[in-house]
DOPA-657336 format. One line per field, with one value per residue (C-alpha): residue in one letter; chain; x, y, z. Coordinates in steps of 0.001 Angstrom, whole numbers, plus 500000, padded with zeros to 6 digits. Each point is the difference from the previous one (the first is absolute). Last residue first. Layout:
residues N
residuo	[a / ...]
cadena	[A / ...]
X	[X / ...]
Y	[Y / ...]
Z	[Z / ...]
end
This chain:
residues 84
residuo	[e / l / p / l / l / q / r / f / s / q / t / e / w / m / e / l / l / a / d / r / n / a / a / t / w / e / r / v / m / t / l / a / k / a / p / l / d / g / e / l / m / q / g / t / k / v / d / i / v / g / a / c / e / g / y / i / v / h / i / h / a / m / g / h / e / k / g / q / l / y / m / k / v / v / m / g / y / f / r / a / l / v / p / m]
cadena	[A / A / A / A / A / A / A / A / A / A / A / A / A / A / A / A / A / A / A / A / A / A / A / A / A / A / A / A / A / A / A / A / A / A / A / A / A / A / A / A / A / A / A / A / A / A / A / A / A / A / A / A / A / A / A / A / A / A / A / A / A / A / A / A / A / A / A / A / A / A / A / A / A / A / A / A / A / A / A / A / A / A / A / A]
X	[489045 / 502866 / 502580 / 502955 / 503385 / 502109 / 503717 / 502537 / 503567 / 500828 / 501519 / 498685 / 496697 / 499426 / 500496 / 497645 / 497357 / 500398 / 499638 / 496980 / 498056 / 496847 / 500162 / 500422 / 497017 / 497750 / 501219 / 499381 / 496457 / 499247 / 501493 / 497758 / 496920 / 501027 / 500578 / 503649 / 500961 / 503714 / 502697 / 501484 / 497147 / 500675 / 500451 / 502437 / 503083 / 499442 / 499207 / 497495 / 500256 / 496677 / 498432 / 496640 / 499158 / 499238 / 501615 / 503757 / 501855 / 503576 / 501836 / 502088 / 503169 / 501247 / 503134 / 498696 / 501872 / 503328 / 499095 / 498160 / 498609 / 496351 / 497331 / 496745 / 496462 / 497368 / 496369 / 497014 / 498859 / 503461 / 503386 / 503292 / 503689 / 500364 / 503618 / 500723]
Y	[506199 / 498529 / 502655 / 500818 / 499343 / 502404 / 499347 / 498065 / 499163 / 497228 / 498181 / 496495 / 500913 / 502801 / 497562 / 497506 / 502700 / 501176 / 496450 / 499244 / 503178 / 498524 / 496967 / 502242 / 502162 / 496940 / 498506 / 503298 / 500139 / 496444 / 500731 / 503059 / 497898 / 497231 / 502360 / 500498 / 498305 / 499443 / 497520 / 498322 / 501031 / 498107 / 502067 / 497343 / 501936 / 503215 / 498218 / 502208 / 501300 / 501231 / 502781 / 500945 / 503141 / 501955 / 498079 / 499688 / 497808 / 498801 / 498611 / 496873 / 498623 / 497267 / 500689 / 502743 / 499151 / 500255 / 503418 / 501524 / 503476 / 499619 / 500174 / 501904 / 499820 / 502315 / 498982 / 502350 / 499017 / 500633 / 501192 / 498908 / 499344 / 501675 / 499790 / 498537]
Z	[490279 / 502009 / 500733 / 497762 / 501555 / 502050 / 500031 / 502054 / 499018 / 502479 / 496991 / 500700 / 501644 / 497507 / 497119 / 501626 / 500385 / 496395 / 498679 / 502222 / 499182 / 498423 / 502298 / 503063 / 498995 / 499540 / 503279 / 501785 / 498602 / 501155 / 503420 / 500377 / 499156 / 502430 / 502944 / 500944 / 503268 / 499968 / 499178 / 496962 / 497712 / 496765 / 496840 / 498733 / 498897 / 501965 / 503287 / 501835 / 503574 / 501283 / 502005 / 501420 / 501991 / 496849 / 497169 / 500321 / 497526 / 500442 / 497012 / 499543 / 498415 / 502355 / 502066 / 502313 / 503198 / 498193 / 498688 / 497087 / 500543 / 500791 / 497321 / 500293 / 498603 / 501509 / 499636 / 500090 / 496507 / 498580 / 501223 / 498463 / 500636 / 503395 / 501167 / 503459]
end
């Protein structure tokens, strides 16, 4: 699973697209917490990220939405700038 970005102790990854991964989403690991975030809506689909971490991930996802959707469609992954 390629790492797309790292910021504030969070690691953002995206799985290779497969039948079981139909909706564009990212996986975020933050210490012992993790979350699956819908790229289009920013909604946490599953997981237990703390509220502050989720807010930062949503901000980063919104800023990178076009690039994330392109990567999802093309499976051509690259590093993105972290949240500052």
